[in-house]
N, C-alpha and C positions, 0 to 999 in steps of 0.2 A: 144376323151377324155371322161373319166368316172368321174362323180362327186358324192361324198358322203358327207353327213353331219355327223359330229361326235359330240355327246353331252353326258351328264351324269348329275350327281349331285355333290355337294361338297364332296370331299374325296372318290369318287367312283373309281378313277384311270384313268380318261380320259386322263390326261397328259402322263401317262405311255403308254397307248395304242397309242396315237398320236406319241410318240417317236418310238414305234415299227414300226408303219407304215412308218415313215420317214426313219428309218434305212433300211427298206426292199425295199426302192426305190420309194415309193409314195411321191407326193408333198403335203406337209401339209401347208395350209394357216391358221395361228393362228390369230383369230380375236382379242384376248386379246393383242397380240403384236401390231396389227394395232391400237387398241384403245389407247395404250400407245403413239404411234407415232403421232396420230392426235391431241392430247392435249398438245403437246410440246409447250414450252414458245413462245409466239408471234404468234402462228397459230390462225386461225379464231375460232376454238372450244375453245382454251385456253381463248381467249378474251371474248367469250360469258359466259364461266364458271365463270371467275373472275367478270364479270359485274353482274352476278346474285348472286353468292355466296359470293363475297367479297374477300379481301386479306387474310382472315382467312384460306382459303384453299390452301395457297401457302407456300412452303418451303422457307428457307432463300435465295436460289438461284432463287426463283420465278417460279420454276416448280410446277406443281400441287402436293399437298400432298394427295396422294390417300387414306391414312388411315383416315385423317380428313374428306375428302369428303365422304368416305364410311360411316363413323359414322353419318354424317348428313342425308344421304339418307336411312340408314338402316331401321329406323322405321318411315319414312316419305314418303308415296307413292307419294304425290304431287311433292315433291322435286326430287324424283327418276325419275318421268315421265319427268320433265323438263330436267334433265341431259341426259336421254335417247334421248330426242328430239334433243339435241345438238350434241351428240356423234354418235348415231347409223347411221344416214344417211351418215355421212362421213366415217364411218367404212365400210358400204356396198358399197359405191362408190369406195373405195380403193380396197376392195375385188374383185369387178367386174373388175377393171383394171388389177389386178394380174391374174385373170382367163383368160381374153382376151389375155394377154401376153403369158400365158402358152399355150393356144390354138393355137396361131400363131407359137410358136417355138417348142412346144412338143405336137403335136396333139394326140399322143397315151398315154398321161400321165394319171395316176390315181391320181385324186385330192381329198384330204380330207379337208373339211372345218371344222376346229375345232371351234365350236361356242357354248359357254356355254348356251346361251339363245336361241338356235335354235328353239325349239318348242314354247317357249313363244313368239317369234317374228313371228311365223306363217310360218317359212321357210320350215317346214316339208311338207307343202301343195304343194310346187313347186319342191322339191328335190326328185329324183327317189329312192335314197338310204338314209335312216336315221338310223344311227348306235347309239345305246345307250349302254354306259358302265354301267353295272348294278351290284349292290350289295344290299342286303336287308337293310332296314333302321337301324336295330339294329347293324349291322356290320358297316354301314356308321357312326353311332354315335360313335362307339368304335374307329374307325380309325381317325375320326376328333378330338376326345379328345386327342388321342395319338399324332397326328400330331401337333396340335396347343397348346398342354398342357393346354387345356381349361376345365372348369367345365362342367358337364353334362347339366346344365341349359343353359349355353352360347352356347354350341354346338348344342343343340336342337333348340335354337332360330335361329341359322344360317340355320339349315336344314329346319325348318318350314317357313323360309322366301323365300324358293324356291318351285317351283312345285315339287310334290312328285316324287321320282324315280320310284314308281310303275306306276304312270300315264304316265311318259315318256316311260317306258318299254312297256306299252300297245299301244302307238302310233308308236313306232319304227317298222321297218320291218327287222332290223338286230340287234341282241342283243349279246353283248360280256359279258359273266358272269365273273366277276373279283373276285369271292370269293376264288379262289384257289391260287396257287403259281404264281410267276412271269413267271415261265416256262410254266405253263398251259395257262396263259393269252397270252403269246407270240404265242403259238400254235394256239389258237383260233383266234387271230388277223391275223395271216398269212393265216389261212383258209378263213377268210373274204376277205382278199386281193386277194386270188385266185378267189373267186366268182366275185369280181369286175373286175379282169383281163379278165375273160370269157365274160363279157359284152362288152369288147372292141374288141372282135374278130368278124370278119365278119361271118355271118351264111351261 
């Protein structure tokens, strides 16, 4: 089994690249999806979130209102740290379970760990392959404004709340440049997949 971490920045195209990997036969573990599942109503993480943040973060059906919760933590580092302490251990526990299951049943798999905060969480130090989907910040800003129909100021605030894409690019050992067309990105992604497949072959 070959494992690679996939990350990027907001509006850089990470989800597009993950989809290309999946279509080409890699197994993609999406930690955002796991994060959604571990905070479902009634689960331990849900209970801790409601206990700390209150009923204000709940939808009428008592599931977590991610937008309200996101607004609370967006400009409050202390609250964000509390949320991370509640959610992250459970996400990584589930991720490790899925990886163990894959290793048992599909030992030759190429596994892509789709983790938005991969570098911030320090996982780049333990993963042999760190893939960053890259576009320069001016294009990132342009795409984010177009995607979310947001103002330049709001989009820049979102971008600045994350580690800069240039820093992530410097840390990665594999870079997928997403400035071009979807066709060009697909070609680059499949080239990376071929590199990972070669790591799976006996020497």
